[in-house]
C-alpha positions in Angstrom: 59.5 247.0 174.7 57.8 243.9 173.5 60.1 240.9 173.8 59.9 237.2 173.2 61.7 234.2 174.6 63.1 231.2 172.8 59.7 229.5 172.9 58.0 232.5 171.6 56.4 233.6 174.8 55.7 237.4 174.9 56.6 239.8 177.7 56.5 243.6 177.9 59.8 245.0 179.4 60.9 248.5 180.3 64.6 249.3 180.9 67.1 252.2 180.6 70.2 252.1 178.5 73.4 254.1 179.2 73.7 255.1 175.7 71.4 255.9 172.8 70.4 252.7 171.0 70.3 252.2 167.3 66.7 252.5 165.8 65.4 249.1 164.6 68.2 247.2 166.2 67.6 243.8 167.7 68.5 243.3 171.3 69.1 240.3 173.5 68.0 241.1 176.9 69.1 239.2 179.9 66.3 239.2 182.4 66.5 238.4 186.2 63.8 238.3 188.8 63.9 242.2 189.2 64.0 243.0 185.5 66.5 243.6 182.7 70.1 243.1 184.0 72.0 243.7 180.8 71.4 243.7 176.9 73.5 243.3 173.7 72.7 244.2 170.2 72.4 241.0 167.9 72.0 240.4 164.2 68.6 239.2 162.7 70.1 235.7 162.1 70.9 235.3 165.8 67.1 235.5 166.7 65.5 232.1 167.4 63.0 231.2 164.6 59.9 231.3 166.8 60.8 234.7 168.3 61.4 235.9 164.7 58.0 234.8 163.6 56.4 236.6 166.6 58.4 239.8 165.7 57.1 239.6 162.2 53.4 239.8 163.4 54.1 243.0 165.5 54.5 245.1 162.3 51.1 243.9 160.9 
């Protein structure tokens, strides 16, 4: 999964979920040194603007 931090820095992350995730949902990932420690689904209006702009470029 391609992810972005608040400043727009990109990082590819791999993780497993204990349940099936909704398609095209936005996730907030909590990342520690060893990887993703937890996640939560968020609405599009909760995504920082810089990260939102970067996400828009992925679909092009």
